[in-house]
C-alpha positions as CSV (number, residue, x, y, z in Angstrom):
1,X,-88.9,-2.2,20.0
2,X,-88.3,-4.9,17.4
3,X,-85.0,-6.9,17.8
4,X,-83.9,-5.9,14.3
5,X,-84.3,-2.2,15.3
6,X,-82.4,-2.8,18.5
7,X,-79.5,-4.4,16.7
8,X,-79.3,-1.5,14.3
9,X,-79.2,1.0,17.1
10,X,-76.4,-0.9,18.8
11,X,-74.4,-0.8,15.6
12,X,-75.1,2.9,15.2
13,X,-74.0,3.6,18.8
14,X,-70.8,1.6,18.4
15,X,-69.9,3.5,15.3
16,X,-69.5,6.6,17.4
17,X,-66.1,7.3,18.9
18,X,-65.2,5.8,22.3
19,X,-66.0,2.6,24.1
20,X,-69.5,1.8,25.0
21,X,-70.3,-0.4,28.0
22,X,-73.1,-2.9,28.1
23,X,-74.7,-0.9,31.0
24,X,-74.8,2.3,28.9
25,X,-76.3,0.5,25.9
26,X,-78.9,-1.3,28.2
27,X,-80.0,2.0,29.7
28,X,-80.4,3.6,26.3
29,X,-82.3,0.7,24.8
30,X,-84.3,0.0,28.0
31,X,-83.3,-3.7,28.1
32,X,-81.2,-5.8,30.5
33,X,-77.4,-6.0,30.2
34,X,-77.8,-9.7,29.5
35,X,-79.9,-8.8,26.4
36,X,-77.1,-6.5,25.3
37,X,-74.4,-9.2,25.7
38,X,-76.6,-11.7,23.7
39,X,-77.2,-9.1,21.0
40,X,-73.5,-8.2,20.7
41,X,-72.6,-11.9,20.5
42,X,-75.1,-12.5,17.7
43,X,-73.7,-9.5,15.8
44,X,-70.2,-10.8,16.1
45,X,-71.3,-14.2,14.9
46,X,-73.0,-12.6,11.9
47,X,-69.7,-10.9,10.8
48,X,-69.9,-7.5,12.5
49,X,-66.3,-6.7,13.6
50,X,-67.1,-5.5,17.1
51,X,-64.0,-4.9,19.3
52,X,-64.0,-5.4,23.1
53,X,-65.4,-7.8,25.7
54,X,-67.9,-8.0,28.5
55,X,-67.0,-5.9,31.5
56,X,-64.8,-3.6,29.4
57,X,-66.9,-2.2,26.6
58,X,-67.4,-2.4,22.9
59,X,-66.5,-0.4,19.8
60,X,-66.4,-0.6,16.0
61,X,-63.4,0.2,13.9
62,X,-63.5,3.4,12.0
63,X,-65.0,3.3,8.5
64,X,-67.2,0.3,9.2
65,X,-70.2,0.1,6.9
66,X,-73.4,-1.7,7.8
67,X,-73.5,-5.3,6.5
68,X,-76.8,-5.0,4.7
69,X,-75.0,-2.8,2.1
70,X,-72.3,-5.3,1.5
71,X,-74.0,-7.6,-1.1
72,X,-72.6,-10.8,-2.4
73,X,-72.4,-11.2,-6.2
74,X,-75.4,-13.6,-6.1
75,X,-77.4,-11.0,-4.1
76,X,-76.5,-8.3,-6.6
77,X,-77.6,-10.4,-9.5
78,X,-80.8,-11.3,-7.7
79,X,-81.5,-7.6,-7.1
80,X,-80.8,-6.7,-10.8
81,X,-82.9,-9.5,-12.2
82,X,-85.8,-8.7,-9.9
83,X,-85.7,-5.0,-10.9
84,X,-85.5,-5.9,-14.6
85,X,-88.5,-8.3,-14.3
86,X,-90.5,-5.4,-12.8
87,X,-89.3,-3.0,-15.5
88,X,-90.4,-5.4,-18.2
89,X,-93.6,-6.9,-16.8
90,X,-95.1,-4.4,-14.4
91,X,-96.8,-1.0,-14.8
92,X,-94.8,2.1,-15.8
93,X,-94.8,3.6,-12.3
94,X,-93.5,0.4,-10.7
95,X,-90.9,0.1,-13.5
96,X,-89.6,3.6,-12.7
97,X,-89.5,2.7,-9.0
98,X,-87.4,-0.4,-9.8
99,X,-85.0,1.7,-11.8
100,X,-84.7,4.2,-8.9
101,X,-83.9,1.3,-6.5
102,X,-81.0,0.2,-8.6
103,X,-79.7,3.8,-8.8
104,X,-79.8,4.2,-5.0
105,X,-78.1,0.9,-4.4
106,X,-75.4,1.8,-7.0
107,X,-74.7,5.1,-5.1
108,X,-73.9,3.3,-1.8
109,X,-71.9,0.3,-3.1
110,X,-68.1,0.3,-3.0
111,X,-66.4,0.5,-6.5
112,X,-65.8,-3.2,-7.0
113,X,-69.4,-4.1,-6.2
114,X,-70.7,-1.2,-8.3
115,X,-69.0,-2.8,-11.3
116,X,-70.8,-6.1,-10.6
117,X,-74.1,-4.2,-10.4
118,X,-73.6,-2.4,-13.7
119,X,-72.3,-5.5,-15.5
120,X,-74.8,-8.1,-14.2
121,X,-75.6,-10.3,-17.2
122,X,-79.2,-11.3,-16.2
123,X,-82.0,-10.1,-18.3
124,X,-85.8,-10.2,-18.5
125,X,-87.0,-9.4,-22.1
126,X,-90.4,-7.6,-22.2
127,X,-92.9,-10.0,-23.7
128,X,-96.2,-11.6,-22.9
129,X,-97.9,-8.8,-20.9
130,X,-99.6,-6.3,-23.2
131,X,-98.9,-2.6,-22.5
132,X,-102.5,-1.8,-22.0
133,X,-102.8,-4.5,-19.3
134,X,-99.6,-3.4,-17.5
135,X,-100.9,0.2,-17.6
136,X,-103.9,-0.7,-15.5
137,X,-101.9,-2.4,-12.8
138,X,-101.0,0.9,-11.1
139,X,-104.6,1.6,-10.2
140,X,-105.1,-2.0,-9.0
141,X,-102.0,-1.7,-6.8
142,X,-103.2,1.6,-5.4
143,X,-106.7,0.2,-4.7
144,X,-105.2,-2.9,-3.0
145,X,-102.8,-0.9,-0.9
146,X,-105.4,1.7,0.2
147,X,-108.2,-0.9,0.6
148,X,-110.5,0.7,-1.9
149,X,-113.0,-1.0,-4.0
150,X,-112.7,-1.2,-7.8
151,X,-115.4,-1.5,-10.5
152,X,-114.8,-2.9,-13.9
153,X,-116.4,-4.9,-16.8
154,X,-115.0,-8.5,-16.8
155,X,-115.0,-10.3,-20.1
156,X,-115.2,-14.1,-19.9
157,X,-113.6,-16.5,-22.4
158,X,-116.8,-16.3,-24.6
159,X,-116.6,-12.5,-24.8
160,X,-119.5,-11.8,-22.5
161,X,-119.0,-8.9,-20.1
162,X,-120.4,-8.5,-16.5
163,X,-120.1,-5.5,-14.2
164,X,-118.1,-6.4,-11.2
165,X,-117.4,-4.5,-7.9
166,X,-114.4,-6.0,-6.2
167,X,-112.6,-5.6,-2.8
168,X,-109.0,-6.3,-4.1
169,X,-106.7,-8.5,-2.0
170,X,-103.6,-8.9,-4.1
171,X,-102.0,-9.1,-7.6
172,X,-100.4,-12.2,-8.9
173,X,-97.9,-12.6,-11.8
174,X,-98.1,-15.9,-13.7
175,X,-95.3,-15.4,-16.2
176,X,-97.4,-14.3,-19.1
177,X,-100.3,-12.5,-17.4
178,X,-101.4,-11.0,-14.1
179,X,-104.4,-11.8,-12.0
180,X,-106.4,-10.0,-9.3
181,X,-107.7,-11.8,-6.3
182,X,-110.5,-10.2,-4.3
183,X,-114.0,-10.4,-3.0
184,X,-116.7,-10.1,-5.7
185,X,-119.9,-8.4,-4.6
186,X,-121.8,-9.8,-7.6
187,X,-120.9,-13.5,-6.9
188,X,-120.7,-12.9,-3.1
189,X,-117.5,-14.8,-2.8
190,X,-113.7,-14.7,-3.4
191,X,-112.7,-14.8,-7.1
192,X,-109.6,-14.4,-9.3
193,X,-109.7,-12.2,-12.4
194,X,-107.3,-12.1,-15.3
195,X,-106.0,-8.6,-15.7
196,X,-106.2,-8.9,-19.6
197,X,-109.9,-9.4,-19.3
198,X,-110.6,-6.3,-17.2
199,X,-112.2,-3.4,-19.1
200,X,-113.3,0.1,-18.0
201,X,-111.5,0.0,-14.7
202,X,-112.5,2.6,-12.1
203,X,-111.3,2.9,-8.5
204,X,-114.0,3.7,-5.9
205,X,-113.2,6.3,-3.2
206,X,-115.1,5.1,-0.2
207,X,-116.4,7.4,2.6
208,X,-118.6,6.9,5.6
209,X,-121.8,7.4,3.6
210,X,-120.9,7.4,-0.1
211,X,-118.7,5.7,-2.7
212,X,-117.2,7.9,-5.4
213,X,-115.9,6.9,-8.8
214,X,-112.6,8.8,-9.3
215,X,-110.6,9.5,-12.4
216,X,-107.6,11.7,-13.1
217,X,-107.5,14.1,-16.1
218,X,-104.3,15.9,-16.9
219,X,-103.9,19.0,-19.0
220,X,-101.3,21.7,-19.7
221,X,-102.1,25.4,-19.8
222,X,-100.9,27.6,-22.6
223,X,-98.2,30.1,-22.0
224,X,-99.5,33.2,-20.2
225,X,-102.6,31.4,-18.9
226,X,-102.9,31.0,-15.1
227,X,-105.2,29.6,-12.5
228,X,-107.5,32.6,-12.5
229,X,-108.1,32.4,-16.3
230,X,-108.6,28.7,-16.0
231,X,-111.2,29.2,-13.2
232,X,-113.0,31.9,-15.2
233,X,-113.3,29.6,-18.2
234,X,-114.2,26.4,-16.5
235,X,-116.4,27.5,-13.6
236,X,-118.8,26.1,-12.6
237,X,-118.0,22.5,-13.2
238,X,-119.8,20.9,-16.1
239,X,-120.8,17.8,-14.1
240,X,-123.1,19.9,-12.0
241,X,-124.6,22.1,-14.7
242,X,-125.1,20.0,-17.8
243,X,-124.3,20.7,-21.4
244,X,-124.3,23.0,-23.2
245,X,-123.3,24.8,-20.0
246,X,-124.7,28.3,-20.5
247,X,-128.2,27.1,-21.7
248,X,-128.3,24.4,-19.0
249,X,-127.6,27.0,-16.3
250,X,-130.4,29.2,-17.8
251,X,-132.8,26.3,-17.5
252,X,-131.7,25.6,-13.9
253,X,-132.2,29.2,-12.9
254,X,-135.8,29.0,-14.3
255,X,-136.7,25.7,-12.6
256,X,-135.1,26.0,-9.2
257,X,-137.0,28.0,-6.7
258,X,-134.0,29.5,-4.9
259,X,-130.5,30.5,-5.7
260,X,-127.8,27.8,-5.0
261,X,-125.5,30.1,-3.2
262,X,-122.3,28.3,-2.2
263,X,-123.8,24.9,-3.2
264,X,-122.2,23.5,-6.3
265,X,-119.7,26.3,-6.1
266,X,-116.0,25.8,-5.5
267,X,-114.1,25.7,-2.2
268,X,-110.3,26.0,-2.2
269,X,-107.5,28.5,-2.7
270,X,-105.6,30.4,-5.4
271,X,-102.0,30.8,-4.4
272,X,-99.7,33.8,-5.0
273,X,-97.3,31.4,-6.7
274,X,-99.9,30.5,-9.4
275,X,-101.0,27.2,-7.7
276,X,-104.7,26.4,-7.1
277,X,-106.6,23.6,-5.4
278,X,-110.4,23.7,-5.7
279,X,-113.2,21.3,-4.8
280,X,-116.8,21.4,-6.0
281,X,-119.2,21.6,-3.0
282,X,-121.7,18.9,-3.9
283,X,-123.2,18.4,-0.5
284,X,-123.5,21.5,1.7
285,X,-125.0,22.8,5.0
286,X,-125.5,26.5,5.1
287,X,-126.6,28.2,8.4
288,X,-128.0,31.8,8.3
289,X,-130.5,33.8,10.3
290,X,-131.5,30.7,12.4
291,X,-132.2,28.6,9.3
292,X,-130.3,25.4,8.2
293,X,-130.2,24.9,4.5
294,X,-129.1,21.4,3.4
295,X,-128.5,20.8,-0.3
296,X,-127.6,17.7,-2.2
297,X,-128.0,16.7,-5.9
298,X,-127.4,14.1,-8.5
299,X,-126.8,13.8,-12.2
300,X,-129.8,13.2,-14.4
301,X,-129.5,11.9,-18.0
302,X,-132.1,11.1,-20.7
303,X,-132.7,7.5,-19.4
304,X,-132.7,8.3,-15.7
305,X,-135.4,6.7,-13.5
306,X,-137.0,9.6,-11.5
307,X,-137.8,7.4,-8.6
308,X,-134.3,6.0,-8.4
309,X,-132.8,9.4,-8.7
310,X,-134.9,10.7,-5.9
311,X,-133.9,7.7,-3.6
312,X,-130.2,8.3,-4.4
313,X,-130.6,12.0,-3.4
314,X,-132.2,10.8,-0.1
315,X,-129.3,8.5,0.6
316,X,-126.8,11.4,-0.1
317,X,-128.7,13.7,2.3
318,X,-128.9,11.3,5.3
319,X,-125.4,12.0,6.6
320,X,-126.0,15.8,6.5
321,X,-129.4,15.4,8.1
322,X,-127.9,13.3,10.9
323,X,-125.1,15.9,11.4
324,X,-127.8,18.6,11.7
325,X,-129.6,16.4,14.3
326,X,-132.6,15.7,12.0
327,X,-134.2,12.2,12.3
328,X,-133.4,9.6,9.6
329,X,-137.0,9.7,8.5
330,X,-136.8,13.3,7.6
331,X,-138.0,14.0,4.0
332,X,-136.4,16.0,1.3
333,X,-138.3,18.9,-0.2
334,X,-137.6,18.8,-4.0
């Protein structure tokens, strides 16, 4: 247990009614009585009004609030200024979080300190960071926190763009702009990237055998339209049929030698409350009548290289082949 956690638990125990001996506290915290005496002494020196003495026991007066909530005026102004800087110069999600922090702190402060919080005359006017740059910071924060790679086009000072795949390490604010530090696979080294020169940002979702580009599309259903109607109108997903969807599916039915079955279908649920969560089955193993049927696929466009597309399909299939106990050199029958 960390010492900070132990001190907190001592205060919490002493806030309860009655006198608490060092022996009882030591047994509960699984430490020695000497450690409890030292911790109590340090708490008293830090301003916690603990009553009692060694050999008798300890207690806290009723109504005692934990010291971390008792901010000084300078601490309150620092908190307000920091939150306002975030509100002005960070992404919208982080700005809302900063506002929520101030609301939570306001709720637990005593009245005289609450007035200081609401009347703090420290400001951070929003200038210097374009909104379109700040909007992309949320994805970069998420990728950094979750250790996911990002891909983007990076524009240099001369306007030339290069495709970069980065392992992000941290975001840095320089007063007028943000920068991203990370490992660049193109340059094979650590680099810094100005956020205002990042274009076409995508976060890669990494798995054991594949990296996915992910994006979020948000829509709103018309009144009277539910998940079933949506599924009927949108199924199957356009990314695995082509466009125009109906004609593309007719061509697929003519060219493919067998029916797809569950492959490229949707796996998920439709809830009685109108909710739905579905996932396209883009890599599948079907077992029936002693036969294992493994299916994978890839998107093909007008300028696709057939050989490269075939190699990509082989890479996608290897994890399924290994799971089915096939050797890595197993070939795919197109």
